[in-house]
MDAnalysis code that builds the backbone (N, CA, C; Angstrom):
import MDAnalysis as mda
import numpy as np

u = mda.Universe.empty(192, n_residues=64, atom_resindex=np.repeat(np.arange(64), 3), trajectory=True)
u.add_TopologyAttr("name", ["N", "CA", "C"] * 64)
u.add_TopologyAttr("resid", np.arange(1, 65))
u.add_TopologyAttr("resname", ["ILE", "ILE", "ILE", "GLY", "TYR", "SER", "ASP", "PHE", "LYS", "LEU", "ARG", "GLN", "LEU", "ILE", "GLU", "ASN", "LEU", "ASP", "PHE", "ILE", "LEU", "ALA", "TYR", "LEU", "THR", "LEU", "ALA", "LYS", "PHE", "LYS", "PRO", "ILE", "GLY", "GLY", "ILE", "LEU", "LYS", "ARG", "GLY", "MET", "ALA", "ASP", "ILE", "LYS", "ASP", "LEU", "HIS", "LEU", "LYS", "THR", "SER", "GLU", "SER", "THR", "SER", "LEU", "PRO", "VAL", "MET", "GLU", "LYS", "THR", "PRO", "LYS"])
u.atoms.positions = np.array([
    [336.359, 225.216, 152.032],
    [336.850, 223.928, 152.461],
    [337.564, 223.288, 151.275],
    [338.769, 222.882, 151.472],
    [339.530, 222.220, 150.415],
    [339.083, 220.762, 150.328],
    [338.697, 220.335, 149.131],
    [338.261, 218.940, 148.959],
    [339.278, 218.101, 148.200],
    [340.308, 218.732, 147.679],
    [341.305, 217.979, 146.931],
    [342.286, 218.912, 146.256],
    [343.064, 218.324, 145.383],
    [344.099, 219.062, 144.672],
    [343.975, 218.810, 143.179],
    [344.639, 219.621, 142.387],
    [344.481, 219.554, 140.930],
    [344.930, 218.221, 140.338],
    [345.766, 217.477, 141.043],
    [346.195, 216.181, 140.505],
    [345.265, 215.034, 140.919],
    [344.203, 215.324, 141.676],
    [343.226, 214.296, 142.054],
    [342.378, 213.920, 140.852],
    [341.998, 212.676, 140.793],
    [341.047, 212.213, 139.778],
    [339.659, 212.722, 140.152],
    [338.787, 212.832, 139.163],
    [337.425, 213.302, 139.397],
    [336.728, 212.461, 140.464],
    [336.921, 211.166, 140.413],
    [336.290, 210.264, 141.394],
    [336.713, 210.615, 142.824],
    [338.002, 210.926, 143.015],
    [338.497, 211.296, 144.342],
    [337.839, 212.583, 144.829],
    [337.710, 213.547, 143.939],
    [337.087, 214.818, 144.312],
    [335.624, 214.622, 144.702],
    [334.914, 213.818, 143.921],
    [333.497, 213.564, 144.208],
    [333.347, 212.824, 145.535],
    [334.186, 211.833, 145.783],
    [334.126, 211.100, 147.050],
    [334.418, 212.023, 148.228],
    [335.415, 212.884, 148.089],
    [335.748, 213.825, 149.156],
    [334.605, 214.801, 149.403],
    [334.025, 215.331, 148.338],
    [332.908, 216.264, 148.477],
    [331.724, 215.577, 149.147],
    [331.437, 214.353, 148.739],
    [330.338, 213.595, 149.335],
    [330.560, 213.403, 150.835],
    [331.781, 213.045, 151.224],
    [332.073, 212.853, 152.641],
    [331.951, 214.164, 153.414],
    [332.474, 215.244, 152.863],
    [332.416, 216.536, 153.553],
    [330.975, 216.990, 153.742],
    [330.142, 216.838, 152.712],
    [328.730, 217.218, 152.847],
    [328.040, 216.360, 153.904],
    [328.331, 215.067, 153.921],
    [327.755, 214.192, 154.949],
    [328.240, 214.612, 156.331],
    [329.514, 214.906, 156.456],
    [330.098, 215.311, 157.738],
    [329.443, 216.585, 158.267],
    [329.182, 217.520, 157.385],
    [328.580, 218.789, 157.804],
    [327.094, 218.675, 158.112],
    [326.414, 217.708, 157.515],
    [324.958, 217.667, 157.625],
    [324.402, 216.556, 158.509],
    [325.148, 215.499, 158.778],
    [324.602, 214.367, 159.528],
    [324.902, 214.468, 161.022],
    [323.867, 214.257, 161.827],
    [323.985, 214.360, 163.283],
    [324.963, 213.341, 163.864],
    [325.193, 212.223, 163.181],
    [326.089, 211.196, 163.730],
    [327.531, 211.685, 163.866],
    [327.879, 212.794, 163.226],
    [329.239, 213.331, 163.313],
    [329.375, 214.421, 164.377],
    [328.317, 214.645, 165.165],
    [328.397, 215.641, 166.237],
    [329.339, 215.141, 167.310],
    [329.973, 215.981, 168.075],
    [329.701, 217.402, 168.238],
    [330.456, 218.296, 167.272],
    [331.446, 217.771, 166.561],
    [332.217, 218.627, 165.655],
    [331.523, 218.749, 164.310],
    [331.083, 217.641, 163.761],
    [330.348, 217.654, 162.502],
    [328.862, 217.810, 162.758],
    [328.071, 217.615, 161.727],
    [326.628, 217.712, 161.866],
    [326.144, 219.085, 162.268],
    [326.879, 220.102, 161.855],
    [326.573, 221.458, 162.318],
    [325.478, 222.146, 161.506],
    [325.120, 221.593, 160.369],
    [324.060, 222.194, 159.562],
    [322.750, 221.498, 159.909],
    [321.971, 222.144, 160.754],
    [320.773, 221.524, 161.325],
    [319.745, 221.097, 160.287],
    [319.608, 221.861, 159.216],
    [318.623, 221.532, 158.179],
    [319.255, 220.762, 157.022],
    [320.440, 220.230, 157.232],
    [321.106, 219.436, 156.204],
    [321.440, 220.254, 154.973],
    [321.200, 219.669, 153.821],
    [321.522, 220.335, 152.559],
    [320.719, 221.617, 152.364],
    [319.597, 221.756, 153.046],
    [318.802, 222.984, 152.933],
    [319.579, 224.192, 153.448],
    [320.559, 223.969, 154.316],
    [321.379, 225.061, 154.841],
    [322.512, 225.466, 153.897],
    [322.733, 224.707, 152.842],
    [323.801, 225.029, 151.890],
    [323.192, 225.815, 150.740],
    [323.667, 227.049, 150.577],
    [323.100, 227.932, 149.554],
    [323.783, 227.768, 148.205],
    [325.086, 227.535, 148.230],
    [325.794, 227.341, 146.970],
    [327.113, 226.612, 147.202],
    [327.613, 226.036, 146.126],
    [328.914, 225.371, 146.124],
    [329.686, 225.891, 144.925],
    [330.962, 226.170, 145.126],
    [331.812, 226.650, 144.044],
    [333.087, 225.826, 143.992],
    [333.645, 225.710, 142.814],
    [334.899, 225.003, 142.590],
    [335.937, 226.019, 142.140],
    [337.128, 225.942, 142.728],
    [338.167, 226.905, 142.407],
    [339.527, 226.241, 142.525],
    [340.416, 226.605, 141.633],
    [341.812, 226.205, 141.775],
    [342.575, 227.419, 142.276],
    [343.843, 227.238, 142.572],
    [344.635, 228.361, 143.079],
    [344.806, 229.460, 142.032],
    [344.600, 229.115, 140.760],
    [344.809, 230.100, 139.703],
    [343.554, 230.410, 138.900],
    [342.393, 229.966, 139.366],
    [341.166, 230.206, 138.602],
    [340.190, 231.056, 139.397],
    [339.179, 231.518, 138.698],
    [338.077, 232.160, 139.395],
    [337.150, 231.064, 139.916],
    [336.324, 231.423, 140.849],
    [335.391, 230.479, 141.450],
    [334.243, 230.197, 140.485],
    [333.984, 228.918, 140.221],
    [332.919, 228.523, 139.303],
    [331.802, 227.834, 140.078],
    [330.546, 228.235, 139.835],
    [329.446, 227.629, 140.583],
    [329.218, 226.172, 140.180],
    [329.038, 225.319, 141.173],
    [328.684, 223.922, 140.963],
    [327.209, 223.745, 141.291],
    [326.761, 224.443, 142.330],
    [325.366, 224.390, 142.749],
    [324.976, 225.761, 143.291],
    [323.849, 226.272, 142.845],
    [323.306, 227.520, 143.375],
    [321.809, 227.348, 143.550],
    [321.312, 227.690, 144.728],
    [319.869, 227.632, 144.954],
    [319.246, 228.919, 144.452],
    [318.110, 228.786, 143.828],
    [317.388, 229.971, 143.380],
    [316.540, 230.487, 144.534],
    [316.488, 231.796, 144.705],
    [315.680, 232.354, 145.793],
    [314.202, 232.061, 145.575],
    [313.502, 231.836, 146.677],
    [312.062, 231.557, 146.575],
    [311.274, 232.839, 146.496],
])
């Protein structure tokens, strides 16, 4: 999911990411959003990538 572009300020990227995570996890955005029934527990990892970079982990859950 694209959350922004390289010319975005950090604040814009964080706000976009926050909205996207809320959209994917909150039932109030159904029927299109709210598709992750267990909320953030359904997200295993997040990576940040530009068109010319490798994917860098932002969040990774450790296996139980």
